[in-house]
LUMTISE-606339 format. One line per field, with one value per residue: residue number from 0; x, y, z of N, C-alpha, C in turn. Coordinates in steps of 0.02 Angstrom, whole numbers. Layout:
<atoms>
resi <- (NUM,...);
npx <- (X,...);
npy <- (Y,...);
npz <- (Z,...);
capx <- (X,...);
capy <- (Y,...);
capz <- (Z,...);
cpx <- (X,...);
cpy <- (Y,...);
cpz <- (Z,...);
</atoms>
This chain:
<atoms>
resi <- (0,1,2,3,4,5,6,7,8,9,10,11,12,13,14,15,16,17,18,19,20,21,22,23,24,25,26,27,28,29,30,31,32,33,34,35,36,37,38,39,40,41,42,43,44,45,46,47,48,49,50,51,52,53,54,55,56,57,58,59,60,61,62,63,64,65,66,67,68,69,70,71,72,73,74,75,76,77,78,79,80,81,82,83,84,85,86,87,88,89,90,91,92,93,94,95,96,97,98,99,100,101,102,103,104,105,106,107,108,109,110,111,112,113,114,115,116,117,118,119,120,121,122,123,124,125,126,127,128,129,130,131,132,133,134,135,136,137);
npx <- (2262,2188,2272,2300,2229,2323,2294,2367,2413,2398,2429,2525,2524,2509,2356,2263,2136,2020,1892,1790,1665,1600,1569,1516,1513,1467,1491,1459,1482,1518,1412,1355,1284,1244,1231,1294,1304,1422,1534,1718,1804,1939,2113,2238,2371,2371,2222,2064,1938,1753,1589,1429,1256,1212,1253,1418,1458,1586,1728,1655,1690,1716,1713,1778,1739,1818,1798,1939,2036,2117,2164,2209,2309,2267,2138,2049,1930,1988,1963,1973,2006,1964,1992,1956,1955,1820,1857,1836,1706,1574,1421,1363,1492,1631,1782,1897,2018,2153,2186,2187,2209,2187,2189,2060,1993,1859,1697,1642,1500,1450,1390,1213,1167,1150,1047,1080,1210,1319,1485,1644,1775,1769,1723,1812,1948,1872,1878,2010,2051,1982,2066,2200,2154,2094,2221,2308,2242,2250);
npy <- (-2658,-2684,-2770,-2688,-2770,-2790,-2768,-2884,-2838,-2929,-2881,-2882,-2764,-2608,-2501,-2403,-2257,-2232,-2162,-2194,-2185,-2327,-2457,-2632,-2786,-2954,-3125,-3280,-3444,-3399,-3319,-3168,-3095,-3007,-2815,-2664,-2534,-2444,-2389,-2379,-2420,-2430,-2469,-2551,-2606,-2736,-2756,-2732,-2660,-2630,-2560,-2599,-2625,-2745,-2898,-2994,-3151,-3247,-3297,-3273,-3197,-3047,-2897,-2728,-2583,-2415,-2250,-2142,-2030,-1929,-1836,-1888,-1817,-1702,-1674,-1776,-1893,-2053,-2225,-2358,-2512,-2650,-2835,-2985,-3107,-3111,-3107,-3078,-3064,-2938,-2918,-2774,-2749,-2780,-2858,-2886,-2969,-2923,-2966,-2937,-2782,-2636,-2471,-2361,-2233,-2134,-2095,-1938,-1899,-2022,-2175,-2235,-2382,-2523,-2665,-2841,-2899,-2999,-2983,-2981,-2961,-2976,-3118,-3173,-3155,-3240,-3371,-3387,-3392,-3507,-3607,-3599,-3639,-3750,-3830,-3816,-3901,-4025);
npz <- (2009,1859,1750,1576,1406,1269,1087,977,826,681,537,401,321,330,353,300,359,272,191,67,-78,-137,-272,-279,-345,-342,-355,-404,-471,-603,-620,-582,-446,-370,-352,-294,-186,-70,56,86,216,268,199,123,43,40,52,75,182,200,215,179,139,175,253,179,126,176,75,-49,-223,-251,-333,-301,-340,-324,-285,-324,-249,-306,-453,-621,-715,-645,-695,-731,-676,-572,-540,-419,-459,-398,-366,-275,-132,-22,143,279,391,481,525,435,386,286,229,84,24,-60,-223,-346,-453,-519,-610,-675,-793,-743,-803,-839,-780,-672,-697,-677,-569,-636,-706,-631,-709,-835,-818,-897,-862,-717,-705,-806,-693,-578,-659,-654,-523,-490,-571,-511,-378,-408,-459,-335,-269,-332);
capx <- (2245,2179,2320,2262,2259,2349,2295,2419,2426,2425,2416,2579,2525,2481,2302,2245,2094,1996,1826,1788,1618,1630,1521,1538,1486,1472,1512,1473,1461,1514,1377,1357,1233,1220,1286,1272,1362,1440,1592,1779,1818,1999,2128,2313,2392,2330,2153,2022,1877,1708,1530,1378,1181,1189,1311,1405,1467,1673,1739,1646,1733,1710,1746,1754,1749,1814,1824,1994,2052,2167,2143,2242,2348,2236,2064,2017,1933,2001,1937,2028,1955,1994,1981,1980,1886,1786,1908,1788,1634,1556,1370,1384,1559,1659,1839,1933,2101,2173,2214,2215,2177,2194,2155,2036,1982,1800,1662,1611,1433,1434,1320,1174,1195,1097,1005,1146,1230,1383,1547,1701,1833,1766,1728,1897,1966,1852,1896,2089,2056,1966,2127,2237,2125,2136,2318,2330,2218,2294);
capy <- (-2630,-2743,-2774,-2676,-2826,-2759,-2815,-2902,-2835,-2989,-2880,-2861,-2706,-2530,-2490,-2314,-2244,-2204,-2156,-2162,-2204,-2377,-2502,-2680,-2858,-3027,-3173,-3354,-3512,-3382,-3273,-3096,-3114,-2958,-2793,-2629,-2472,-2439,-2366,-2391,-2385,-2434,-2494,-2562,-2644,-2807,-2782,-2667,-2648,-2580,-2565,-2616,-2616,-2794,-2948,-3028,-3218,-3263,-3346,-3243,-3176,-2981,-2835,-2661,-2511,-2376,-2180,-2119,-1954,-1907,-1824,-1889,-1743,-1636,-1657,-1830,-1946,-2119,-2272,-2409,-2588,-2719,-2893,-3026,-3133,-3084,-3128,-3074,-3027,-2940,-2865,-2739,-2735,-2840,-2867,-2933,-2960,-2881,-3020,-2890,-2719,-2597,-2398,-2340,-2155,-2131,-2055,-1879,-1920,-2092,-2215,-2290,-2454,-2558,-2742,-2871,-2928,-3036,-2946,-3043,-2958,-3015,-3187,-3212,-3166,-3306,-3425,-3404,-3413,-3577,-3648,-3602,-3693,-3843,-3830,-3821,-3965,-4081);
capz <- (1956,1815,1663,1505,1363,1219,1033,938,746,646,466,370,295,355,351,314,374,192,159,-10,-111,-181,-287,-292,-371,-290,-403,-381,-515,-654,-628,-550,-411,-337,-355,-245,-163,0,78,107,310,280,137,129,-35,44,93,93,231,168,236,126,180,211,262,121,132,170,15,-94,-253,-259,-381,-268,-387,-281,-299,-299,-220,-345,-509,-676,-764,-618,-730,-753,-616,-577,-501,-387,-458,-331,-374,-244,-99,57,194,356,382,545,525,366,370,280,209,60,20,-142,-272,-416,-442,-580,-608,-722,-787,-736,-827,-799,-740,-648,-726,-628,-573,-699,-660,-638,-794,-830,-835,-912,-816,-650,-734,-800,-632,-532,-675,-626,-464,-484,-612,-457,-337,-448,-453,-255,-235,-364);
cpx <- (2232,2257,2291,2276,2267,2328,2338,2378,2449,2441,2483,2585,2483,2418,2290,2170,2055,1943,1800,1718,1639,1562,1544,1472,1494,1456,1490,1439,1467,1468,1363,1287,1214,1275,1247,1328,1362,1503,1652,1795,1884,2036,2195,2313,2381,2250,2100,1950,1835,1629,1472,1314,1178,1251,1319,1442,1570,1672,1702,1687,1699,1761,1724,1783,1753,1838,1872,2006,2082,2148,2194,2251,2310,2171,2023,2007,1946,1947,1990,1971,1999,1962,1990,1914,1864,1813,1865,1748,1611,1501,1375,1438,1584,1736,1863,1994,2105,2213,2239,2182,2208,2155,2133,1991,1887,1755,1643,1546,1441,1365,1286,1183,1128,1076,1084,1153,1307,1450,1604,1756,1840,1769,1812,1941,1967,1879,1977,2092,2019,2025,2190,2215,2151,2202,2343,2318,2229,2353);
cpy <- (-2673,-2739,-2757,-2746,-2778,-2805,-2815,-2885,-2897,-2958,-2867,-2795,-2654,-2510,-2420,-2316,-2211,-2221,-2137,-2207,-2272,-2419,-2566,-2730,-2899,-3068,-3242,-3392,-3447,-3325,-3212,-3095,-3051,-2894,-2716,-2569,-2470,-2381,-2391,-2366,-2386,-2466,-2512,-2601,-2721,-2834,-2722,-2691,-2605,-2610,-2551,-2611,-2682,-2831,-2989,-3107,-3227,-3318,-3295,-3216,-3109,-2943,-2766,-2608,-2444,-2286,-2162,-2051,-1905,-1901,-1835,-1819,-1685,-1628,-1726,-1883,-2016,-2158,-2330,-2463,-2641,-2775,-2949,-3072,-3116,-3140,-3141,-3036,-3001,-2888,-2839,-2738,-2792,-2820,-2912,-2909,-2953,-2931,-2981,-2840,-2668,-2514,-2411,-2266,-2173,-2066,-1990,-1869,-2016,-2110,-2254,-2360,-2501,-2619,-2776,-2913,-2947,-2970,-2987,-3008,-3010,-3088,-3207,-3209,-3204,-3351,-3428,-3417,-3487,-3639,-3646,-3656,-3755,-3865,-3852,-3875,-4027,-4111);
cpz <- (1904,1750,1610,1453,1291,1161,988,853,702,562,455,332,327,347,358,322,302,166,107,-40,-160,-224,-308,-317,-363,-351,-388,-449,-583,-676,-600,-521,-392,-352,-317,-238,-87,26,108,179,312,211,149,35,-16,57,99,148,200,214,166,165,196,215,201,172,117,131,-53,-143,-267,-312,-331,-352,-358,-294,-297,-287,-267,-421,-559,-701,-730,-663,-735,-695,-606,-531,-496,-425,-436,-353,-316,-188,-27,92,287,348,455,543,456,351,360,249,147,53,-61,-171,-336,-417,-517,-579,-680,-727,-785,-765,-785,-758,-721,-653,-677,-632,-598,-656,-677,-697,-795,-850,-834,-897,-741,-674,-743,-730,-582,-590,-663,-573,-453,-518,-551,-393,-348,-437,-398,-243,-275,-382);
</atoms>
């Protein structure tokens, strides 16, 4: 009888299978290249796996805006905003590490995705990543 191969789990954080709607923005050279919608696959404090309609590029800076299942004060919808880098891609599935996150209240009616525009929070995050990389290299 063949010996079963056991998959070794290398992640230090437990992943939770949670499927939530998300919106993403992809940044390169301080310009938001694209934005769109998708769904989370699983989440942990260190990363988020998600699926969108196209493959992304490893190393890209991304912002995810994820619908949160709990309400603030039992009445106000929340969103989890995650800033990070894409660390793994497999087809239309991607995973990003969580470098920074915050919760925000959500408008009662979700606004449509507009044409790609500049976004100062995402750009500030990207600037801090560049500064850290320059310090590490220098």
